[in-house]
Structures are given as structure tokens and as C-alpha cells.
N, C-alpha and C positions, 0 to 999 in steps of 0.2 A: 757127416764127416767126423771122424774121431781124431782128437788132438793127442799126439804122443805125450806120455807122462812127463818127460823132461821139459817140454814146452810149458806145460801148466806150472811146473815147479819154478821155471825161470820167471814166468809172469807173476807168480805169487811173491817171489823174492823181490822183484822190481817194485811191486806195489808196497811191500813192507818197507823197503828202503825209502821210497818217496814219502810214505806216511811218517816214518821216523824223522826224516829231514824236516818235514813240515812242522811237526811237533817241536823239534829242537829249535827251529827258526822262531816259532811263536813264543817259546820260552825266553829266547834271547832278546826279543823286541820289547823295549820298555813300554809300559802302559802309560797313556797320557794321564798326567796327574799334576794339578796345580795347587795341591794342598799347601805346599811350602809357600807359594805366593800369597795364598789367602791368610796365612799366619803372620805374614810380614808386616801387618798393620794395615790400616785403612779399612774401608767398609767391605763387607762381604754380602753376598746375595741374600743371606738370611736376615739381613737388616733392612730389607725392602719394606717400606711402609705398606700397610694393608688397607689404607683408606682409598676410596674409589678414585680420587683425583690422581694420586701417585701411581696407582696400578694402571690407570688409563695413560698417563704420561709414559710409563715404561713400555706399554704395549704399542703406543704410537711411534716411539723412538725405534723399538725393535722392528716394526713393520717398515719404517723408512730405511733402515739399514739393510734388512733382508731383501727388500725390493730392488736395491741397487746391485745389479748383477756384475758391476765392474769391481766390486769389493771381494776380497778373498773370503774363504770359509772362516779363517781366523777372525776377520772383522765381523762376519755374520754372527759369531758366537761370543762376542764380548759381553761381559757382565754389565747390566744396567741397573743401578740402584737409585730409586727415587724416594726422597723424604722431604715432604713439605715444599715441593717444587724444585728442590736442589737435586741435581742428578750427578752421580758418580759413575764414571766409565772405567772399567778395569779389564785387563787381559791383554794378550798379545795381538798385534796386527802385523802386516807384512812390510809396511813402509811408513815413512813420515807423512807422505801424502795421504795414505789411508787413515792414519791417526787424525790428521786435520779434517778429513772428510767425515769421519764418524762424529767428531766433536761438533762440526758445523751442522750435521743432521740433528743432533741432540738440541743444539741451541735454536734451531729453526722451529721446533715444536712449541705451539702456544701453551703458556702456563709454566714453562721452564724458567726459573728465576736465576739459576746459576749452574754451571757445569764444571765439575772437578774432573779433569782429564788425567787419569792414572794409567792410560794405555802405554804399553811398551812395544817396541819394534822387535819382533822375533828374528833371530839370526837366520840367515839363509843357510839351507842345508846343502 
């Protein structure tokens, strides 16, 4: 079956408009970036201690948080920085309850001597 030429032209125009709209939308969507938050003081992930005990602490806390499926993606992605048993939590979570839950999980890990909770509650969209 042969498609009339004008039908092909209409389809091509529609595809071009859809693609142009998608590209325009992608350019208007801000990229996630927390560089400003990292510059605002406090510890950053590059300050994570590289000794085995601190790396293990961070890994155990991360596993505990990620295994809790009731927590949001925000909570699953908080920064965890361990230095000599002291743990700093940074980043956004969705609620005060999540903030408390993440802190409690960090405190529950053996070897954690102190938790500095710098988590913030992200505004609802």
C-alpha cells in the first residue's frame, strides 16, 4: 500500500514538532545540583575518611537506609560522611519523620560514636 505524499509530510512535521518540544522541555528543566549546599559549610563527601572502620560504618549505614523501602529516594541518597566514628548526615529528606528515621538508623550502627544531623526537609512540589 502506497502512502500519499502529503500524509508522509504531515507525519514528518508532527515528529519534528514533538522532538523540538522535547528538546525545549529538557532545556527548561533545571538539572539537579547541590553544589551550593556543599559550599555552605560543613563536611562534604570528599572528606570521608578512607580507613577501613569508617568506610565500613558508612557502608552499613547506607545499607540500613536503602533497605528501608518506606523512605523516599531523597533519604536513600543522603550523604554519609564518617570520620573516626563520627558520622555527618547531609542532604534533603521529605519530612521531619524521615529526618529522624535516618538519624536513628545511623545511631543504631555499632561503632558510631556521634551523629551530626545536617539533613534538611525538602519543600513539597
